[in-house]
C-alpha positions as CSV (number, residue, x, y, z in Angstrom):
1,M,-56.5,-37.1,-44.1
2,R,-54.6,-33.8,-43.6
3,A,-51.0,-33.6,-44.6
4,R,-49.0,-34.4,-41.5
5,C,-45.8,-32.9,-42.8
6,E,-47.3,-29.4,-42.9
7,I,-47.7,-29.2,-39.1
8,E,-44.9,-29.0,-36.6
9,L,-45.1,-29.4,-32.8
10,L,-42.2,-27.4,-31.5
11,A,-41.0,-28.1,-27.9
12,P,-38.5,-26.3,-25.7
13,A,-35.5,-27.9,-24.0
14,G,-33.4,-26.3,-21.4
15,K,-31.1,-29.1,-20.7
16,W,-30.1,-32.6,-21.9
17,T,-32.5,-34.6,-19.8
18,V,-35.4,-32.4,-21.0
19,L,-34.3,-32.8,-24.6
20,K,-34.5,-36.6,-24.5
21,E,-37.9,-36.4,-22.8
22,V,-39.6,-34.1,-25.4
23,L,-38.2,-36.2,-28.2
24,Q,-39.7,-39.3,-26.7
25,A,-43.0,-37.4,-26.2
26,G,-43.3,-36.7,-29.9
27,A,-41.9,-33.3,-30.7
28,D,-41.3,-32.6,-34.4
29,A,-38.8,-29.9,-33.6
30,V,-37.0,-28.6,-30.6
31,Y,-35.7,-25.1,-29.7
32,L,-33.0,-24.5,-27.2
33,G,-30.2,-22.1,-26.3
34,G,-26.5,-22.2,-25.7
35,K,-24.6,-20.9,-22.8
36,R,-24.2,-17.7,-24.6
37,F,-26.3,-15.2,-26.5
38,N,-29.9,-16.3,-25.6
39,M,-32.6,-14.8,-23.4
40,R,-32.7,-17.5,-20.7
41,L,-29.3,-17.3,-18.9
42,L,-30.5,-16.7,-15.4
43,R,-30.0,-20.3,-14.3
44,P,-26.5,-21.8,-14.8
45,D,-27.9,-25.4,-14.7
46,F,-29.8,-24.7,-17.9
47,N,-28.8,-24.3,-21.6
48,F,-26.3,-26.2,-23.6
49,T,-22.5,-26.0,-23.9
50,D,-21.0,-26.0,-27.4
51,L,-20.3,-29.7,-27.2
52,E,-23.8,-30.4,-25.9
53,L,-25.2,-28.4,-28.8
54,Q,-23.3,-30.5,-31.3
55,D,-24.5,-33.7,-29.7
56,A,-28.1,-32.3,-29.5
57,V,-28.1,-31.6,-33.2
58,A,-26.9,-35.2,-33.9
59,L,-29.5,-36.7,-31.6
60,C,-32.4,-34.7,-33.1
61,H,-31.4,-35.4,-36.7
62,D,-30.9,-39.1,-36.0
63,N,-34.6,-39.0,-34.8
64,G,-35.8,-37.0,-37.7
65,V,-36.4,-33.9,-35.6
66,R,-35.3,-30.4,-36.4
67,L,-33.3,-28.2,-34.0
68,Y,-33.5,-24.4,-33.7
69,V,-31.1,-22.4,-31.6
70,T,-32.3,-19.2,-29.8
71,L,-30.2,-16.2,-30.6
72,N,-33.1,-14.0,-29.4
73,N,-31.4,-11.4,-27.3
74,L,-30.6,-7.8,-28.2
75,Y,-26.8,-7.5,-28.5
76,H,-24.5,-4.7,-27.5
77,E,-21.6,-3.6,-29.7
78,E,-18.9,-5.5,-27.8
79,E,-20.8,-8.7,-28.2
80,L,-21.0,-8.7,-32.0
81,P,-17.6,-10.2,-32.9
82,A,-18.0,-13.2,-30.7
83,L,-21.6,-13.6,-31.9
84,H,-20.4,-13.8,-35.5
85,D,-17.9,-16.5,-34.5
86,Y,-20.8,-18.3,-32.8
87,L,-22.9,-18.2,-36.0
88,E,-20.0,-19.9,-37.8
89,F,-20.1,-22.7,-35.2
90,L,-23.8,-23.1,-35.5
91,K,-23.5,-23.3,-39.3
92,A,-20.8,-26.0,-38.9
93,I,-22.9,-28.2,-36.6
94,Q,-25.8,-27.9,-39.0
95,V,-28.6,-26.4,-36.9
96,D,-31.8,-26.1,-38.8
97,A,-32.4,-22.5,-38.0
98,V,-31.7,-19.7,-35.5
99,I,-34.4,-17.7,-33.8
100,I,-33.4,-14.0,-33.8
101,Q,-34.7,-10.7,-32.4
102,D,-31.8,-8.3,-33.0
103,L,-31.8,-6.8,-36.5
104,A,-28.0,-7.0,-36.5
105,L,-28.3,-10.7,-37.2
106,I,-30.2,-10.5,-40.4
107,E,-27.2,-9.7,-42.6
108,A,-24.9,-11.9,-40.5
109,C,-27.1,-14.9,-40.9
110,H,-27.6,-14.2,-44.6
111,R,-23.8,-14.2,-45.1
112,Q,-23.5,-17.6,-43.3
113,G,-26.4,-19.1,-45.1
114,I,-28.2,-19.9,-41.9
115,T,-32.0,-20.1,-41.9
116,M,-33.6,-17.4,-39.8
117,H,-36.8,-17.4,-37.8
118,A,-38.0,-14.0,-36.5
119,S,-38.5,-14.2,-32.7
120,V,-41.8,-13.4,-31.0
121,Q,-39.8,-10.4,-29.6
122,M,-39.7,-8.9,-33.0
123,G,-43.4,-8.2,-32.7
124,V,-44.4,-9.4,-36.1
125,N,-48.0,-8.3,-36.2
126,N,-48.7,-6.7,-39.6
127,L,-48.5,-7.7,-43.2
128,E,-45.9,-5.2,-44.3
129,T,-43.5,-6.3,-41.6
130,A,-44.0,-9.9,-42.6
131,R,-43.3,-9.0,-46.3
132,L,-40.2,-7.0,-45.5
133,L,-38.7,-9.8,-43.3
134,E,-39.5,-12.3,-46.1
135,Q,-37.7,-10.1,-48.6
136,S,-34.7,-9.9,-46.2
137,G,-34.3,-13.7,-46.1
138,V,-36.3,-14.6,-43.0
139,S,-38.2,-17.8,-43.6
140,R,-40.5,-17.9,-40.6
141,A,-42.0,-15.6,-38.0
142,V,-43.0,-16.5,-34.5
143,L,-46.0,-14.3,-34.5
144,S,-46.9,-11.8,-31.9
145,K,-49.1,-13.3,-29.2
146,N,-51.3,-10.3,-29.6
147,L,-52.7,-11.5,-32.9
148,A,-56.2,-12.9,-33.3
149,L,-57.2,-15.7,-35.6
150,H,-58.5,-13.4,-38.4
151,E,-55.3,-11.5,-38.4
152,I,-53.2,-14.7,-38.7
153,R,-55.4,-15.8,-41.6
154,E,-54.7,-12.5,-43.4
155,L,-51.0,-13.0,-43.0
156,R,-51.3,-16.5,-44.4
157,D,-53.3,-15.3,-47.3
158,Q,-51.0,-12.4,-48.3
159,S,-47.5,-13.6,-47.4
160,S,-45.6,-16.8,-47.9
161,L,-43.7,-16.4,-44.6
162,G,-43.9,-19.5,-42.4
163,L,-46.2,-18.9,-39.4
164,E,-45.4,-20.1,-35.9
165,Y,-47.6,-19.4,-32.9
166,F,-47.4,-20.0,-29.2
167,V,-50.0,-22.5,-28.0
168,H,-49.1,-23.0,-24.4
169,G,-47.3,-21.1,-21.6
170,D,-46.6,-17.7,-20.0
171,L,-48.3,-14.6,-21.4
172,C,-47.1,-11.0,-21.0
173,V,-49.7,-8.3,-20.7
174,A,-47.7,-5.9,-22.9
175,H,-47.3,-6.0,-26.7
176,T,-44.5,-8.4,-27.5
177,G,-41.1,-6.9,-27.7
178,Q,-42.4,-3.5,-26.4
179,C,-42.3,-4.1,-22.7
180,L,-39.7,-1.8,-21.3
181,M,-40.8,-1.5,-17.7
182,S,-38.3,-3.9,-16.2
183,G,-35.5,-2.1,-17.9
184,L,-36.8,1.4,-17.0
185,L,-37.3,0.5,-13.3
186,F,-34.3,-1.9,-12.7
187,G,-32.0,-1.6,-15.6
188,R,-32.9,-5.3,-16.2
189,I,-34.0,-5.5,-19.8
190,G,-36.8,-7.9,-20.7
191,N,-35.7,-8.0,-24.3
192,R,-32.4,-9.4,-23.0
193,G,-34.1,-12.0,-20.8
194,E,-33.7,-10.2,-17.5
195,C,-37.3,-9.2,-16.9
196,R,-38.2,-8.6,-13.2
197,K,-41.9,-9.0,-14.1
198,P,-43.5,-5.9,-12.8
199,C,-46.7,-7.2,-14.5
200,R,-46.8,-9.9,-11.7
201,W,-47.1,-7.4,-8.8
202,S,-50.3,-6.4,-7.0
203,Y,-51.6,-2.9,-7.6
204,D,-54.3,-0.5,-6.5
205,L,-56.2,1.3,-9.3
206,E,-56.9,5.0,-8.4
207,T,-58.5,8.0,-10.2
208,A,-58.1,11.7,-9.7
209,Q,-61.9,12.1,-9.1
210,S,-62.8,8.9,-7.2
211,G,-59.7,7.9,-5.4
212,K,-59.0,4.2,-5.0
213,I,-61.4,2.0,-6.9
214,V,-59.5,-1.3,-6.8
215,T,-57.3,-2.5,-3.9
216,D,-54.5,-5.0,-3.9
217,Q,-55.3,-6.9,-7.1
218,Y,-52.9,-8.5,-9.7
219,L,-54.3,-6.2,-12.4
220,L,-51.7,-7.0,-15.1
221,A,-51.1,-10.7,-14.4
222,F,-52.2,-12.7,-17.4
223,K,-53.3,-16.3,-17.0
224,D,-51.4,-18.9,-18.9
225,L,-52.0,-19.6,-22.5
226,C,-53.6,-22.9,-23.5
227,L,-54.8,-23.4,-27.0
228,Y,-55.2,-27.2,-26.9
229,H,-58.8,-27.0,-28.1
230,C,-58.0,-24.4,-30.8
231,I,-55.7,-26.6,-32.9
232,P,-58.2,-27.0,-35.8
233,E,-58.8,-23.2,-36.0
234,L,-55.1,-22.5,-35.9
235,V,-54.4,-25.0,-38.7
236,A,-57.1,-23.5,-40.8
237,A,-55.7,-20.0,-40.1
238,G,-52.3,-21.0,-41.5
239,V,-50.2,-21.8,-38.5
240,T,-47.7,-24.5,-39.3
241,S,-45.6,-24.6,-36.2
242,F,-47.3,-25.0,-32.7
243,K,-44.9,-23.7,-30.1
244,I,-44.8,-24.6,-26.4
245,E,-43.2,-22.1,-24.1
246,G,-40.9,-23.2,-21.3
247,R,-37.2,-23.5,-21.8
248,M,-36.7,-23.2,-18.0
249,R,-39.2,-25.9,-17.2
250,E,-38.3,-29.4,-16.0
251,A,-38.6,-32.7,-17.9
252,E,-41.7,-34.1,-16.3
253,Y,-43.8,-30.9,-16.9
254,L,-42.7,-30.6,-20.5
255,R,-43.2,-34.3,-21.3
256,L,-46.8,-34.0,-20.3
257,L,-47.4,-30.9,-22.4
258,V,-45.7,-32.3,-25.5
259,S,-47.5,-35.7,-25.3
260,C,-50.9,-34.1,-24.8
261,Y,-50.5,-31.8,-27.8
262,R,-49.0,-34.6,-29.8
263,K,-52.1,-36.7,-29.4
264,A,-54.4,-33.8,-30.1
265,I,-52.6,-32.8,-33.3
266,D,-52.3,-36.4,-34.5
267,R,-56.0,-37.1,-33.9
268,Y,-57.0,-34.0,-35.7
269,L,-54.7,-34.6,-38.7
270,D,-55.9,-38.2,-38.9
271,G,-59.4,-36.9,-39.4
272,S,-60.8,-38.0,-36.0
273,E,-62.7,-35.8,-33.6
274,P,-61.1,-32.4,-33.0
275,P,-59.6,-31.8,-29.5
276,T,-61.9,-30.3,-26.9
277,A,-61.8,-29.2,-23.3
278,G,-63.5,-32.5,-22.4
279,D,-60.6,-34.6,-23.5
280,L,-58.6,-36.6,-21.1
281,E,-55.4,-34.9,-22.3
282,Y,-56.9,-31.5,-21.7
283,Q,-57.9,-32.5,-18.2
284,R,-54.4,-33.7,-17.6
285,L,-53.1,-30.3,-18.8
286,Y,-55.6,-28.5,-16.5
287,G,-54.8,-30.6,-13.5
288,N,-51.1,-29.8,-13.9
289,R,-51.5,-26.1,-14.7
290,I,-49.4,-23.5,-13.1
291,R,-51.8,-20.6,-13.5
292,D,-55.4,-20.8,-14.8
293,F,-55.9,-21.0,-18.5
294,T,-56.8,-18.4,-21.1
295,C,-57.0,-18.2,-24.9
296,G,-55.2,-14.8,-24.8
297,S,-55.9,-12.7,-27.8
298,L,-56.8,-15.4,-30.2
299,Y,-60.5,-14.5,-30.3
300,G,-60.2,-10.8,-29.7
301,R,-59.0,-8.2,-27.3
302,P,-58.4,-9.6,-23.8
303,T,-60.6,-8.6,-20.9
304,I,-60.4,-8.9,-17.2
305,S,-61.5,-12.5,-17.4
306,E,-58.0,-13.3,-18.8
307,I,-56.3,-11.8,-15.7
308,G,-55.5,-13.7,-12.5
309,L,-56.6,-10.9,-10.2
310,S,-56.2,-12.7,-6.9
311,G,-52.6,-13.8,-7.6
312,E,-53.3,-17.1,-5.8
313,R,-51.7,-19.1,-8.6
314,E,-48.8,-16.9,-9.2
315,P,-45.5,-18.9,-9.0
316,A,-42.9,-17.7,-6.6
317,F,-40.5,-15.3,-8.2
318,P,-38.0,-13.0,-6.5
319,T,-39.4,-9.7,-7.6
320,A,-41.0,-6.7,-5.9
321,P,-41.2,-2.9,-6.4
322,I,-38.2,-0.9,-5.4
323,K,-38.2,2.6,-4.0
324,L,-37.4,4.7,-7.0
325,T,-34.8,7.5,-6.7
326,R,-35.7,10.8,-8.3
327,L,-33.2,13.3,-9.5
328,Q,-32.1,15.8,-6.9
329,K,-30.4,19.2,-7.2
330,E,-27.2,17.5,-6.0
331,D,-27.2,15.4,-9.2
332,Y,-26.1,18.4,-11.3
333,R,-22.6,18.0,-12.8
334,Q,-20.2,20.6,-14.2
335,W,-18.7,20.2,-17.6
336,S,-16.0,21.8,-19.7
337,G,-15.1,21.1,-23.3
338,Q,-15.1,22.3,-26.8
339,G,-18.2,23.7,-28.6
340,Q,-20.5,21.1,-30.1
341,Q,-23.7,21.5,-32.2
342,L,-26.8,19.6,-31.2
343,D,-30.3,19.9,-32.8
344,L,-33.5,19.9,-30.7
345,S,-36.7,18.3,-31.9
346,V,-40.0,18.6,-30.0
347,K,-43.0,16.3,-30.1
348,V,-46.2,18.2,-29.7
349,G,-49.7,16.9,-29.1
350,S,-52.0,19.9,-29.8
351,R,-52.3,23.0,-31.9
352,E,-51.5,25.0,-28.8
353,G,-48.4,22.9,-28.1
354,L,-47.3,23.3,-31.7
355,R,-47.6,27.1,-31.4
356,A,-45.6,27.1,-28.2
357,A,-42.8,25.2,-30.0
358,L,-43.0,27.5,-33.0
359,N,-42.9,30.6,-30.8
360,K,-39.7,29.3,-29.3
361,G,-38.1,28.9,-32.8
362,V,-38.0,25.1,-32.7
363,R,-36.8,23.9,-36.1
364,T,-38.1,20.3,-35.9
365,V,-41.5,19.3,-34.6
366,V,-42.8,15.8,-34.4
367,I,-46.6,15.3,-34.5
368,P,-48.0,12.0,-33.4
369,G,-50.4,10.0,-35.5
370,T,-51.7,8.4,-32.4
371,I,-54.9,9.9,-30.9
372,Y,-55.1,9.6,-27.1
373,R,-58.4,9.8,-25.3
374,G,-59.0,12.8,-23.2
375,R,-56.1,15.0,-24.4
376,G,-54.5,16.5,-27.5
377,F,-55.6,15.9,-31.1
378,S,-59.0,14.4,-31.3
379,T,-59.2,13.6,-35.1
380,L,-56.8,13.0,-38.0
381,Q,-58.1,16.3,-39.4
382,D,-56.6,18.1,-36.3
383,I,-53.3,16.3,-37.0
384,A,-53.4,17.3,-40.7
385,A,-54.1,21.0,-39.7
386,A,-51.2,21.0,-37.3
387,L,-48.9,19.5,-40.0
388,Q,-50.0,22.1,-42.4
389,E,-49.4,24.9,-39.9
390,A,-45.9,23.6,-39.1
391,M,-44.9,23.4,-42.7
392,E,-46.2,26.8,-43.5
393,A,-44.1,28.1,-40.7
394,G,-41.0,26.7,-42.5
395,T,-40.5,24.1,-39.7
396,R,-39.3,20.6,-40.4
397,A,-42.5,18.6,-39.6
398,I,-42.3,14.9,-38.9
399,L,-45.4,12.7,-38.6
400,E,-44.9,9.8,-36.2
401,L,-46.8,6.6,-36.9
402,P,-48.2,4.6,-34.0
403,R,-45.8,2.5,-32.0
404,I,-48.1,-0.6,-32.4
405,I,-49.6,-1.5,-35.8
406,T,-51.4,-4.8,-36.2
407,V,-53.3,-6.3,-39.0
408,S,-56.5,-5.0,-37.5
409,D,-55.2,-1.5,-37.6
410,R,-54.9,-1.5,-41.4
411,S,-57.7,0.8,-42.2
412,K,-56.7,3.4,-39.5
413,V,-53.1,3.3,-40.6
414,K,-54.1,3.7,-44.3
415,E,-55.9,6.9,-43.2
416,I,-52.7,8.2,-41.7
417,W,-50.7,7.4,-44.8
418,D,-53.4,9.1,-46.9
419,L,-53.1,12.1,-44.7
420,V,-49.3,12.1,-45.3
421,A,-49.9,12.2,-49.0
422,A,-52.6,14.8,-48.9
423,A,-50.7,17.1,-46.6
424,G,-47.5,16.9,-48.5
425,V,-45.6,15.6,-45.5
426,N,-42.1,14.4,-46.7
427,E,-40.8,12.8,-43.5
428,V,-42.2,10.3,-40.9
429,A,-41.0,8.6,-37.8
430,V,-41.9,4.9,-37.6
431,H,-41.6,2.1,-35.0
432,D,-41.8,-1.1,-37.1
433,P,-40.2,-2.5,-40.2
434,G,-43.4,-2.6,-42.1
435,S,-43.9,1.1,-41.9
436,L,-40.3,1.6,-43.2
437,L,-41.4,-0.5,-46.2
438,V,-44.5,1.6,-46.8
439,A,-42.5,4.9,-46.5
440,S,-39.9,3.6,-49.0
441,R,-42.6,2.7,-51.5
442,L,-44.2,6.1,-51.2
443,G,-40.8,7.9,-51.5
444,I,-41.1,9.5,-48.1
445,K,-38.1,9.9,-45.8
446,A,-38.4,7.9,-42.6
447,G,-36.6,7.6,-39.3
448,A,-36.4,4.4,-37.3
449,A,-37.8,5.5,-33.9
450,Y,-37.2,3.8,-30.5
451,G,-39.8,1.1,-31.1
452,F,-37.1,-0.7,-33.1
453,N,-35.1,-1.4,-29.9
454,L,-31.8,-0.5,-31.5
455,V,-28.8,-1.1,-29.3
456,N,-25.9,-1.6,-31.8
457,S,-24.6,-0.2,-35.0
458,R,-25.2,-3.3,-37.1
459,A,-28.9,-3.0,-36.3
460,V,-28.8,0.6,-37.4
461,E,-27.1,-0.6,-40.7
462,Q,-30.1,-2.9,-41.2
463,V,-32.7,-0.1,-40.8
464,K,-30.6,2.0,-43.1
465,A,-30.7,-0.8,-45.7
466,W,-34.5,-0.7,-45.3
467,G,-34.5,3.0,-46.0
468,A,-34.2,4.8,-42.7
469,V,-32.4,8.2,-42.8
470,W,-32.0,8.5,-39.0
471,A,-32.4,6.3,-36.0
472,S,-33.3,6.5,-32.3
473,P,-31.6,4.1,-29.8
474,S,-33.7,2.0,-27.5
475,L,-35.1,3.8,-24.5
476,E,-33.4,1.2,-22.4
477,I,-29.9,1.8,-23.6
478,S,-27.3,2.8,-21.1
479,R,-24.7,5.5,-21.6
480,D,-21.8,3.1,-22.0
481,H,-23.6,1.1,-24.7
482,L,-24.8,4.2,-26.5
483,Q,-21.2,5.3,-26.6
484,D,-20.1,2.1,-28.4
485,M,-23.1,2.2,-30.7
486,A,-22.7,5.8,-31.7
487,S,-19.1,5.5,-32.6
488,E,-20.0,3.0,-35.4
489,A,-23.6,4.0,-36.3
490,P,-24.0,4.7,-40.0
491,L,-27.0,7.1,-39.5
492,P,-27.6,10.2,-37.5
493,L,-28.9,9.4,-34.0
494,E,-31.7,11.1,-32.1
495,V,-32.0,10.4,-28.4
496,V,-35.1,11.2,-26.3
497,V,-33.9,13.4,-23.4
498,N,-37.1,14.5,-21.7
499,G,-40.6,13.2,-21.4
500,P,-42.8,10.4,-20.0
501,L,-41.4,6.9,-20.2
502,C,-44.0,4.4,-21.6
503,G,-43.1,1.0,-20.1
504,M,-45.9,-1.1,-21.4
505,I,-48.5,-1.0,-24.2
506,S,-51.3,-3.5,-23.8
507,D,-54.5,-4.5,-25.7
508,Y,-55.9,-5.2,-22.3
509,C,-57.1,-2.1,-20.5
510,P,-57.4,-2.2,-16.7
511,V,-59.3,1.1,-16.8
512,G,-62.0,-0.1,-19.2
513,S,-62.1,-3.6,-17.7
514,T,-62.6,-2.5,-14.1
515,D,-64.3,0.8,-14.3
516,G,-65.9,1.0,-17.8
517,G,-67.3,-2.4,-18.7
518,D,-65.8,-4.8,-21.1
519,A,-63.9,-4.3,-24.3
520,E,-67.1,-4.5,-26.4
521,C,-69.1,-1.9,-24.5
522,C,-66.6,0.3,-22.6
523,N,-68.0,3.7,-21.6
524,S,-64.6,5.3,-22.0
525,P,-64.0,6.5,-18.4
526,C,-60.4,7.5,-19.5
527,E,-61.9,10.4,-21.4
528,R,-63.3,11.9,-18.2
529,D,-60.8,11.1,-15.5
530,T,-57.1,10.4,-14.8
531,Y,-56.1,6.9,-13.8
532,W,-52.9,5.3,-12.4
533,L,-51.8,2.1,-10.9
534,V,-50.2,2.2,-7.4
535,D,-47.6,-0.4,-6.4
536,G,-47.0,-1.7,-2.9
537,L,-44.6,1.2,-2.1
538,G,-47.2,3.8,-3.0
539,Q,-45.6,4.8,-6.4
540,N,-48.0,5.9,-9.2
541,Y,-47.8,4.5,-12.7
542,P,-50.0,6.7,-14.9
543,L,-52.3,5.1,-17.4
544,E,-53.5,6.4,-20.8
545,C,-55.6,5.0,-23.6
546,D,-55.7,5.7,-27.3
547,E,-58.6,5.7,-29.6
548,Q,-57.9,2.0,-30.4
549,C,-58.4,1.3,-26.7
550,R,-54.8,0.3,-26.2
551,C,-53.5,1.1,-22.7
552,Y,-50.2,2.8,-22.1
553,I,-48.6,2.3,-18.7
554,Y,-45.9,4.8,-17.7
555,H,-42.9,4.9,-15.3
556,P,-43.8,6.9,-12.1
557,F,-41.1,9.5,-13.0
558,E,-40.4,11.3,-16.3
559,L,-37.1,11.0,-18.1
560,S,-34.6,13.8,-18.0
561,L,-31.1,13.4,-19.5
562,F,-30.5,17.2,-19.1
563,T,-27.2,16.8,-17.3
564,A,-26.0,14.3,-20.0
565,L,-26.5,16.8,-22.8
566,P,-22.8,17.9,-22.9
567,W,-21.8,14.2,-23.1
568,L,-24.4,13.5,-25.8
569,A,-23.6,16.4,-28.1
570,P,-20.5,15.0,-29.9
571,R,-22.2,11.6,-30.2
572,I,-25.6,12.3,-31.6
573,S,-27.2,14.7,-34.0
574,S,-30.5,15.5,-32.2
575,A,-32.1,15.5,-28.8
576,R,-35.9,15.1,-28.5
577,I,-38.4,16.4,-26.0
578,E,-41.4,14.1,-25.8
579,G,-43.8,16.9,-25.0
580,D,-47.0,15.8,-26.6
581,G,-48.7,15.3,-23.2
582,Y,-47.5,18.7,-21.8
583,P,-49.7,21.7,-21.4
584,P,-48.5,24.6,-23.7
585,E,-47.1,26.6,-20.8
586,L,-45.1,23.7,-19.4
587,L,-43.8,22.7,-22.9
588,S,-42.7,26.3,-23.5
589,Q,-40.7,26.3,-20.3
590,V,-39.1,22.9,-21.0
591,I,-38.1,24.0,-24.5
592,D,-36.6,27.2,-23.1
593,I,-34.5,25.2,-20.6
594,Y,-33.1,22.8,-23.2
595,Q,-32.5,25.5,-25.8
596,S,-30.4,27.4,-23.2
597,A,-28.4,24.3,-22.5
598,I,-27.8,23.6,-26.2
599,Q,-26.6,27.2,-26.7
600,D,-24.2,26.8,-23.9
601,I,-22.8,23.6,-25.3
602,S,-22.4,25.2,-28.7
603,R,-20.1,27.7,-27.1
604,G,-18.2,25.2,-25.0
605,E,-19.8,26.4,-21.8
606,W,-22.1,24.9,-19.2
607,N,-23.7,27.2,-16.8
608,Q,-27.0,25.4,-16.3
609,Q,-27.4,24.8,-12.5
610,A,-30.3,27.2,-12.3
611,N,-32.0,25.7,-15.3
612,F,-31.5,22.2,-13.9
613,N,-33.1,23.3,-10.6
614,R,-35.9,24.9,-12.6
615,L,-36.5,21.7,-14.5
616,L,-36.8,19.8,-11.2
617,D,-39.4,22.3,-10.0
618,L,-41.4,21.9,-13.1
619,F,-41.8,18.1,-12.5
620,P,-42.5,17.8,-8.7
621,H,-43.7,14.2,-9.2
622,G,-40.1,13.3,-10.1
623,L,-37.5,13.0,-12.9
624,T,-35.3,10.0,-13.6
625,T,-32.4,9.1,-15.9
626,G,-34.0,5.6,-16.2
627,P,-31.4,2.9,-17.2
628,W,-29.0,5.5,-18.5
629,E,-26.3,4.8,-15.9
630,G,-26.8,1.0,-15.9
631,P,-28.3,-1.3,-13.2
632,G,-28.0,0.0,-9.7
633,A,-25.9,3.1,-10.6
634,D,-26.0,6.5,-9.0
635,P,-28.1,8.5,-11.5
636,G,-26.1,11.6,-10.9
637,N,-22.8,10.2,-12.0
């Protein structure tokens, strides 16, 4: 008989009636949120008041059940004082753990002595991140839904961090915690529980050469996760907490889920036959499904078979594309003030782009370690040569690690770190905690790039404690929230001011799946053609693939915070142009425009109307400030 105490069935509860039902159905632990500070606040009839939370803890503990509270939002500066008071309350009522996303909470929970579980939104998907979180006092990680069985096993074998994994419920097509599309389009941030679900829209798929190749399909709409029959493999891989999604679901629905998984887990732990898709419980799950079922990424990269292309089982949700507003010449604003210094860094994607930057006298260049199919650097040797050329020119050269690094990327990432050592690179930009840990071990300076989703100064303090020497705020941050963050941030800040806005990164590739075969035998059409999704309003979302066959989905317009430069200058240390996808001629012109503006600002001047108009002309497909002005604001203000 297997040790029953090692396995936990973790159920959601959105309100008191649901809590009682999932307890009766056999949950070992429950996770729920209060009326404040969690990601599921859209419905006022859900979540628990402080008094209800206190009673819920008592009810769970009386029944031998653990209770975890979701503090899984990102938090802005003005929310932190009340959040710390809330932690004191949760400590006093003896919750068993809190589930956190924002790095600001690590030190705060440590001071309170509260057990921490890393939310799935943290994107824990590599060993180094697991180790660093463990060193920082986190006891469990809700693993990224993008991890496969063999990756989970490796985390189990080489880390003592507790492993929790979702076994049933909604799936997002994007890498966990790195879906920014809702925030970029609507100013409604998915990492704050406000997602407008652009992955649940229908799209056309078009190419530059062939035109429309797919019409009106739900090309990004994942089916629902169901791992009922995978319980034995998950136990063997080291998962100790089996998590059911659905804090906004009603009691009847969740009671069925919990009772079916309870029976399956008990039967397996008792040494009986393992659960299968032929079980009565599975048939009940299937008969009450919302969408059709998939195993997600558990057995490898998802393919088109995991997508509900027709949309026929998509639940009603009040979301649709909006007509995006591009920057116009009328959005230019005058400014007057004192002189301020502002550095400019430029990301380049080819030797020609590097030389364009060097010829303009750029003092900081960023060279990506990600290789994209069909453009830019084609090998790590090309990247090494570019780094060498930049350093020989006396330029500060920063190598940027990939935004997504999973267990399976280990060998490729090791090659990048070996390149860093061989080339003598002394500074990197990284997007995950594990890469900060590696940089620290190697004695290399590292900046915490925008993949960390930093939106407050306490989170910046945490990455500083992990060794970061500079930081970039989230691409979703608004001007007002950046102002509050910058006033308290303990590190120099760099803000991306121009470039394409990547809203989603996915292991599922709509290009390869629909036009190039499956993930195992893709013929790489992305190397020979340009692809984009088209929404119901005719707006194009460019697609790009890297050599790992990850797909990058971009906002229809490119970012430009050109008119915000005078405001930014006294608050940040560096502005970045994400120019690695630009042809050298375009990159040279964009650099020239931003250098002119920065020179004006250094003199306390602002005579940039002509350059702003020139910038608009260089990007006829459109420029945007994204969420800079907040939801629904006039981008010119």
